[in-house]
C-alpha distance (Angstrom), angle and dihedral (degrees) to the residues before:
residue distance angle dihedral
M1 . . .
F2 3.81 . .
K3 3.79 95.2 .
K4 3.79 119.7 115.4
P5 2.95 137.9 -85.2
L6 3.79 90.3 49.0
I7 3.81 110.0 -148.0
V8 3.79 115.7 175.8
T9 3.81 117.7 -148.4
Q10 3.79 134.9 154.8
K11 3.80 87.2 -83.8
V12 3.80 88.8 76.6
D13 3.82 86.2 65.8
I14 3.82 89.8 54.5
Y15 3.81 89.4 51.8
A16 3.82 91.0 48.2
L17 3.80 90.7 49.6
G18 3.80 89.3 49.7
I19 3.81 89.7 53.2
T20 3.81 89.7 48.5
F21 3.82 92.6 50.8
Y22 3.81 90.5 45.9
K23 3.82 91.0 52.1
L24 3.82 93.2 46.4
I25 3.79 91.9 50.6
T26 3.82 101.1 40.0
H27 3.84 101.2 25.2
K28 3.80 89.1 -130.1
Y29 3.79 139.2 75.8
P30 3.81 120.5 -105.7
V31 3.81 89.2 -126.2
N32 3.78 118.4 22.3
E33 3.79 112.5 172.6
Q34 3.81 124.9 163.6
S35 3.81 97.7 -110.8
F36 3.79 139.1 26.1
E37 3.82 89.6 -112.6
E38 3.81 92.6 51.7
Q39 3.80 89.4 46.4
G40 3.80 90.5 54.0
K41 3.81 92.9 47.2
K42 3.79 91.9 49.8
I43 3.81 93.1 49.1
N44 3.81 91.4 47.4
Q45 3.82 88.7 55.3
M46 3.80 93.1 50.5
K47 3.80 125.6 83.5
S48 3.80 92.9 -161.5
I49 3.78 142.6 -21.1
D50 3.79 112.7 -84.3
R51 3.77 119.9 -123.9
P52 3.81 109.6 -103.9
A53 3.80 120.9 -135.4
E54 3.82 89.7 -117.9
I55 3.80 91.6 67.8
T56 3.79 106.2 73.1
D57 3.82 99.1 153.3
N58 3.81 108.3 97.5
L59 3.81 94.1 -156.0
L60 3.79 91.3 51.2
W61 3.80 92.2 49.5
N62 3.80 91.0 46.8
L63 3.81 90.2 55.2
L64 3.81 95.1 41.8
S65 3.79 94.0 47.8
Q66 3.81 89.2 53.3
M67 3.81 90.6 49.0
L68 3.81 90.9 48.1
E69 3.80 94.5 48.1
F70 3.81 106.8 136.0
D71 3.81 93.9 -145.6
P72 3.84 106.6 74.6
N73 3.81 90.1 -156.2
K74 3.81 89.6 61.2
R75 3.83 96.0 38.3
I76 3.80 117.9 110.6
I77 3.81 116.2 -101.3
A78 3.81 122.6 -127.9
F79 3.82 95.2 -105.6
D80 3.80 92.6 52.2
A81 3.81 91.5 45.2
L82 3.80 91.0 54.1
I83 3.81 92.7 51.5
H84 3.82 93.2 42.1
S85 3.80 113.1 129.9
Y86 3.82 90.1 -113.5
F87 3.81 86.7 71.9
T88 3.81 99.4 30.8
N89 3.81 106.4 42.5
P90 3.83 119.7 108.9
E91 3.81 91.9 -103.7
A92 3.81 90.4 56.4
Y93 3.80 91.3 50.6
A94 3.81 90.2 48.3
D95 3.82 88.4 59.5
I96 3.83 91.4 61.5
S97 3.80 110.6 96.7
E98 3.79 121.2 -137.8
E99 3.81 89.5 -111.9
Q100 3.82 91.8 52.8
F101 3.80 90.9 48.1
K102 3.81 92.1 50.4
L103 3.80 91.6 47.9
A104 3.80 92.1 50.3
S105 3.82 91.4 47.3
K106 3.79 90.7 49.8
A107 3.82 90.5 50.7
V108 3.82 91.8 50.7
Q109 3.81 91.5 49.4
A110 3.81 91.7 48.7
E111 3.79 91.7 49.2
L112 3.80 91.9 48.9
A113 3.81 87.7 51.6
G114 3.80 89.5 56.1
N115 3.80 100.7 -97.0
H116 3.79 105.8 135.5
F117 3.82 93.1 169.5
I118 3.77 97.0 76.2
Q119 3.78 114.6 167.6
């Protein structure tokens, strides 16, 4: 992330989302140095972010580690993240309530009918 030349693409958003998920799950940052410079030095010394003990779900860690990949060329893209098995396995579908499913179906139908202002 701090390696030069710095080229910003949409993959930086995937990395930022990975950091956000990591923080929400573990209540800490994967790298938390005192200054921006120290943060950059630490990341440059690392090959990858280690799996924390708080993340026990293998599918979740697989997705997060791909989102937190330091090399943007190897980092997962948004489309692939959304179809990752963490979101698409039977257990994930079982977590969707009937009300949520109906709401999502209604939104898809409205969008197909031309309504792009779905609430």
